[in-house]
C-alpha positions in Angstrom: -10.7 -19.3 -11.0 -7.6 -21.1 -9.7 -9.6 -23.0 -7.0 -13.1 -23.4 -5.7 -12.1 -21.7 -2.5 -11.6 -18.4 -4.3 -14.6 -16.0 -4.3 -16.6 -15.3 -7.4 -17.3 -11.8 -8.7 -20.6 -11.4 -6.8 -18.9 -12.3 -3.5 -16.2 -9.7 -4.1 -18.8 -7.1 -5.2 -20.8 -7.6 -2.0 -17.7 -7.3 0.1 -16.7 -4.0 -1.6 -20.1 -2.4 -1.3 -20.5 -3.6 2.3 -17.1 -1.9 3.2 -18.3 1.3 1.5 -21.6 1.2 3.3 -20.1 0.5 6.7 -17.1 2.8 6.6 -18.1 5.6 4.3 -21.9 5.7 4.6 -22.3 9.4 3.4 -20.6 8.8 0.1 -22.2 5.3 -0.2 -25.6 6.8 0.1 -24.8 9.4 -2.6 -23.2 6.8 -4.7 -26.1 4.3 -4.3 -28.6 7.0 -5.5 -26.6 7.9 -8.6 -27.3 5.2 -11.2 -24.5 6.4 -13.5 -21.9 6.3 -10.7 -23.1 2.9 -9.6 -22.8 1.6 -13.2 -19.3 2.9 -13.5 -18.2 1.4 -10.2 -19.8 -2.0 -11.1 -17.9 -1.9 -14.4 -14.6 -1.0 -12.7 -15.0 -3.8 -10.1 -15.7 -6.3 -12.8 -12.7 -5.3 -14.9 -10.4 -5.3 -11.8 -11.7 -8.7 -10.7 -11.2 -10.2 -14.2 -7.7 -8.8 -14.4 -6.8 -10.2 -11.0 -8.4 -13.5 -11.9 -6.3 -13.7 -15.1 -3.2 -12.8 -13.1 -4.0 -15.6 -10.5 -4.5 -18.3 -13.1 -1.4 -17.4 -15.2 1.3 -17.1 -12.6 4.3 -19.2 -13.7 6.3 -16.0 -14.1 5.7 -12.3 -13.6 5.7 -11.7 -17.4 3.0 -14.4 -17.8 0.9 -13.0 -14.9 0.9 -9.6 -16.5 0.7 -10.6 -20.1 -3.0 -9.7 -20.4 -2.3 -6.1 -19.5 -1.1 -3.3 -21.6 2.6 -2.7 -21.8 2.1 0.6 -19.8 0.2 -1.3 -17.1 2.9 -3.9 -17.0 5.6 -1.3 -16.5 3.6 0.4 -13.8 3.4 -2.8 -11.8 7.0 -3.9 -12.4 8.3 -0.5 -11.2 5.8 0.1 -8.4 8.3 0.2 -5.6 10.4 2.8 -7.4 7.9 5.2 -5.9 9.5 6.9 -2.9 7.4 8.7 -0.4 10.5 10.5 0.7 14.2 9.9 1.0 16.1 9.1 4.2 19.8 8.9 4.7 21.2 7.6 8.0 24.6 9.1 8.8 26.9 8.2 11.8 28.9 11.1 13.0 32.5 11.1 14.2 31.4 11.7 17.8 29.1 8.7 17.7 25.9 10.6 17.2 23.5 9.8 14.4 21.9 12.2 11.9 18.9 11.4 9.6 18.7 13.4 6.5 15.2 13.8 5.0 14.2 15.1 1.6 11.5 14.7 -1.0 11.9 12.5 -4.1 13.0 15.6 -6.0 15.5 16.6 -3.4 13.5 19.5 -1.8 12.8 19.9 1.9 9.8 18.2 3.4 7.1 20.1 5.2 6.4 17.6 8.0 10.0 16.8 9.2 13.2 18.9 9.4 15.8 18.2 6.7 18.3 17.0 9.4 17.2 15.2 12.5 19.9 14.6 15.2 18.7 11.4 16.8 18.3 11.5 20.6 16.1 10.0 23.3 13.5 12.8 22.8 12.8 12.2 19.1 13.8 8.6 18.5 10.2 7.3 18.9 8.7 9.9 16.7 11.4 9.3 14.0 10.8 5.5 14.3 7.0 6.0 13.6 7.8 8.2 10.6 10.0 5.5 9.1 7.4 2.9 9.7 4.7 5.1 8.1 6.9 5.4 5.0 6.6 1.6 4.5 2.8 1.6 4.9 2.6 4.5 2.4 4.4 2.6 -0.3 2.4 -0.6 0.3 -0.8 1.2 -0.3 0.7 2.9 -3.4 1.5 -0.7 -4.6 -2.1 -1.7 -4.3 -3.2 1.2 -6.5 -0.5 0.4 -9.1 -1.6 -3.2 -9.2 -5.1 -2.2 -10.1 -3.9 0.3 -12.7 -4.0 3.6 -10.8 -0.9 5.8 -11.2 0.0 7.4 -7.9 1.5 10.9 -8.0 0.4 12.6 -4.8 1.4 16.2 -4.2 3.7 17.1 -1.3 0.6 18.2 0.7 -1.1 14.9 0.0 2.1 13.0 1.1 2.1 15.1 4.3 -1.5 14.3 4.9 -1.0 10.6 4.2 2.0 10.2 6.5 0.2 12.1 9.3 -2.8 9.8 8.9 -0.6 6.6 8.9 1.2 7.7 12.0 -2.1 8.1 13.8 -3.2 4.6 12.6 0.1 3.1 13.8 -0.3 4.6 17.2 -3.8 3.2 17.5 -3.2 -0.3 16.2 -0.2 -2.3 17.5 -0.8 -5.2 15.1 0.3 -3.1 12.2 3.6 -2.6 13.9 3.8 -6.3 14.3 3.1 -6.9 10.6 5.9 -4.4 9.7 8.4 -5.9 12.1 7.8 -9.3 10.6 8.3 -7.8 7.1 11.6 -6.2 8.2 12.8 -9.4 9.7 11.9 -11.3 6.5 13.8 -8.8 4.4 16.8 -9.2 6.7 16.6 -13.0 5.9 16.5 -12.2 2.2 13.2 -14.1 1.8 11.2 -12.2 -0.8 8.2 -14.6 -0.6 8.0 -14.2 3.2 8.2 -10.4 2.8 5.3 -10.5 0.3 3.3 -12.6 2.8 3.9 -10.0 5.4 2.8 -7.3 3.1 -0.4 -9.1 2.4 -1.0 -9.7 6.2 -0.5 -5.9 6.7 -3.0 -5.1 3.9 -5.6 -7.5 5.3 -5.2 -5.9 8.8 -5.6 -2.4 7.2 -8.7 -3.7 5.4 -10.4 -5.4 8.4 -9.8 -2.7 11.1 -13.0 -0.8 11.9 -12.9 2.4 9.9 -10.8 0.7 7.2 -7.7 3.0 7.3 -6.6 1.9 3.8 -9.9 3.3 2.3 -9.1 6.7 3.8 -5.5 6.5 2.5 -6.6 5.7 -1.0 -8.8 8.8 -0.9 -5.8 10.9 0.2 -3.7 9.6 -2.7 -6.3 10.4 -5.3 -7.9 13.5 -3.7 -7.3 15.7 -6.7 -9.6 13.5 -8.8 -13.4 14.1 -9.3 -15.8 12.5 -6.8 -16.8 9.8 -9.2 -13.2 8.9 -10.1 -12.3 8.8 -6.4 -15.2 6.3 -5.8 -14.1 4.2 -8.7 -10.5 4.1 -7.5 -11.7 3.1 -4.0 -13.8 0.3 -5.5 -10.9 -0.9 -7.5 -8.6 -1.0 -4.5 -11.3 -2.6 -2.3 -11.8 -5.3 -5.0 -8.1 -6.3 -4.7 -8.2 -6.2 -0.9 -11.5 -8.2 -0.8 -9.8 -10.9 -2.9 -6.9 -11.1 -0.5 -9.3 -11.1 2.5 -11.8 -13.7 1.1 -9.0 -16.0 0.0 -7.1 -15.8 3.3 -4.1 -14.2 1.6 -4.3 -15.4 -2.1 -1.0 -17.3 -2.4 -0.8 -16.5 -6.1 -1.0 -12.8 -5.5 1.7 -13.1 -2.8 3.9 -14.7 -5.5 3.3 -11.8 -7.9 4.2 -9.3 -5.2 7.3 -11.3 -4.3 8.5 -11.0 -8.0 7.9 -7.3 -8.0 9.9 -7.0 -4.8 13.0 -8.2 -6.5 13.5 -4.7 -7.9 15.0 -4.0 -4.5 13.8 -0.4 -3.9 11.3 -1.4 -1.3 13.7 -4.0 0.3 16.3 -1.2 0.7 13.8 0.7 2.8 13.1 -2.4 5.0 16.8 -2.9 5.4 17.2 0.8 6.4 14.5 0.4 8.9 16.3 -2.6 10.4 19.5 -0.5 10.6 17.6 2.2 12.4 16.1 -0.2 14.9 19.7 -1.3 15.8 20.5 2.3 16.7 17.7 2.5 19.3 
């Protein structure tokens, strides 16, 4: 490992299983009593840990950090923020009013928000929360991409994820604080600071009682079989446990900052800042 402060595989394994036991006891019990499932999860955790360890000890550049992965995996990580939960266009009208245009990544209407929202005092808070939720959605998708899971949620899964995130935001102000710091860092053009804010947000989502990020991962991969869902959850928790146990894993922050330079995610943060100025 890069330093003695970083956790070993057994520490990470214990943290992953403790999270499952605490926050998802029914599935944990089923999982614990299924030797084959347990073996597959143990193997997935070990592989994910080794990949992240390799990434953390070879991080002079993004290409070096990802060199141990297949070309397909490298491309998935490098393009992670090209994923769009949904598109938003902010348009100022001649009369001074503001319209927000919403559509799916394929240009079709969304089921959870009108295609055109005329911003006013009645809907400004709801719209603000929706735009914040989009940021959280894509951060969680990034985690899955980093551990090798391709995210292609259906429109219904996207709706469910956004609804779940909005509830989480309403319940936990500190997630808003993480996002506001992220937006401010993007406004400064500081990619490393944005990446640090992303990690802080992930750690908060990991440590909140009930682990919202665990539920979100399940929503993203809900079309998989039970065992594959459990494996995906374990892989994501392995990454998050490393962040949590290392206090933010500076090397992983660096990797995320390199990926951010693709600008797709930064554009969303900039758009969020533009929206806040309208309120």
